[in-house]
C-alpha positions as CSV (number, residue, x, y, z in Angstrom):
1,M,-45.3,-82.1,51.5
2,V,-46.3,-80.3,54.7
3,G,-43.5,-80.6,57.2
4,S,-40.8,-81.1,54.5
5,I,-37.9,-78.9,53.5
6,Y,-37.4,-78.3,49.8
7,F,-34.8,-76.3,47.8
8,I,-36.5,-73.7,45.6
9,E,-35.7,-70.5,43.7
10,M,-37.2,-68.1,46.2
11,P,-38.0,-64.5,45.2
12,Y,-36.6,-61.6,47.1
13,S,-39.1,-59.2,48.6
14,D,-39.0,-57.0,45.5
15,F,-40.0,-60.1,43.4
16,K,-37.4,-59.0,40.7
17,Q,-34.6,-61.4,41.8
18,F,-34.5,-64.9,43.0
19,K,-32.2,-66.9,45.3
20,G,-32.0,-70.6,45.7
21,R,-32.7,-71.5,49.3
22,P,-34.3,-74.2,51.4
23,V,-37.8,-73.6,52.6
24,L,-40.2,-75.4,55.0
25,V,-43.7,-76.1,53.7
26,F,-45.9,-75.6,56.7
27,R,-49.4,-75.2,55.2
28,E,-51.3,-76.0,52.0
29,I,-53.8,-73.2,51.4
30,D,-55.4,-75.0,48.5
31,K,-54.1,-77.2,45.6
32,N,-52.4,-74.3,44.0
33,D,-50.8,-72.3,46.9
34,L,-48.6,-73.1,49.9
35,L,-47.3,-71.2,52.9
36,I,-43.6,-71.6,53.4
37,L,-40.9,-70.4,55.8
38,P,-37.3,-69.8,54.6
39,L,-34.3,-71.4,56.2
40,T,-30.9,-69.8,56.7
41,T,-27.6,-71.1,58.1
42,N,-27.1,-67.7,59.8
43,L,-27.7,-69.0,63.4
44,H,-28.1,-65.3,64.6
45,R,-31.4,-64.9,62.8
46,E,-34.7,-64.9,64.7
47,G,-36.4,-68.2,64.5
48,I,-36.0,-71.8,65.5
49,V,-32.7,-73.6,65.1
50,I,-32.9,-77.1,63.6
51,S,-30.3,-79.7,63.1
52,N,-30.2,-83.3,61.8
53,D,-31.5,-84.4,65.3
54,D,-34.8,-82.8,64.2
55,I,-35.0,-84.6,60.9
56,K,-37.1,-87.8,60.3
57,R,-35.9,-88.4,56.7
58,G,-33.1,-86.8,54.7
59,S,-30.5,-84.4,56.2
60,L,-29.3,-80.9,56.4
61,K,-25.8,-79.8,55.4
62,K,-25.6,-77.4,58.4
63,E,-27.6,-76.4,61.4
64,S,-30.2,-73.9,60.2
65,V,-32.8,-71.5,61.4
66,V,-36.4,-71.6,60.3
67,I,-37.2,-67.9,60.0
68,V,-40.6,-68.0,61.6
69,P,-41.7,-64.4,61.1
70,K,-41.0,-64.5,57.4
71,I,-44.1,-66.4,56.0
72,T,-44.4,-66.4,52.2
73,A,-47.2,-67.8,50.0
74,I,-46.0,-69.5,46.8
75,D,-47.4,-71.3,43.9
76,A,-47.3,-75.1,44.6
77,S,-45.7,-75.7,41.2
78,L,-42.5,-74.3,42.6
79,I,-42.2,-77.4,44.9
80,S,-40.9,-80.6,43.3
81,E,-40.4,-83.9,45.0
82,K,-37.0,-84.1,43.2
83,N,-35.9,-81.0,45.3
84,I,-36.8,-82.4,48.7
85,I,-34.0,-82.1,51.3
86,A,-35.6,-83.5,54.4
87,T,-38.7,-84.1,56.4
88,L,-39.0,-82.8,60.0
89,K,-39.9,-85.0,63.0
90,D,-43.5,-84.4,64.1
91,V,-42.4,-82.9,67.4
92,T,-40.1,-80.3,65.7
93,F,-42.8,-79.4,63.2
94,E,-45.3,-78.9,66.0
95,K,-42.8,-76.7,67.9
96,I,-42.6,-74.5,64.7
97,L,-46.4,-74.3,64.4
98,R,-46.6,-73.2,68.1
99,E,-44.0,-70.5,67.5
100,I,-46.0,-69.2,64.5
101,C,-49.1,-69.0,66.6
102,E,-47.1,-67.1,69.3
103,K,-45.7,-64.6,66.8
104,F,-49.2,-64.0,65.2
105,E,-51.2,-64.3,68.5
106,C,-53.5,-66.9,67.1
């Protein structure tokens, strides 16, 4: 699950509307909660660009940006193995984790 990209119905920041979008699971908080990062195909967004060269299993339809500063906690029940898109290569996932630490000065 951690290091994989899933398609979910993600709430907007007002939590009143939802949009289907790919997200990267980057941390399990506990058995009920996960931390995720949304992806976008808008390559001008701040974050880390990934392509199929960064994928270990599965594939992306287009190059995408992992929006590193936009961390969201979600209920783990929103993630389903039937909605998995891809799994990142370890080196790419570690690069994203380093970027998170730089952004949050950890």
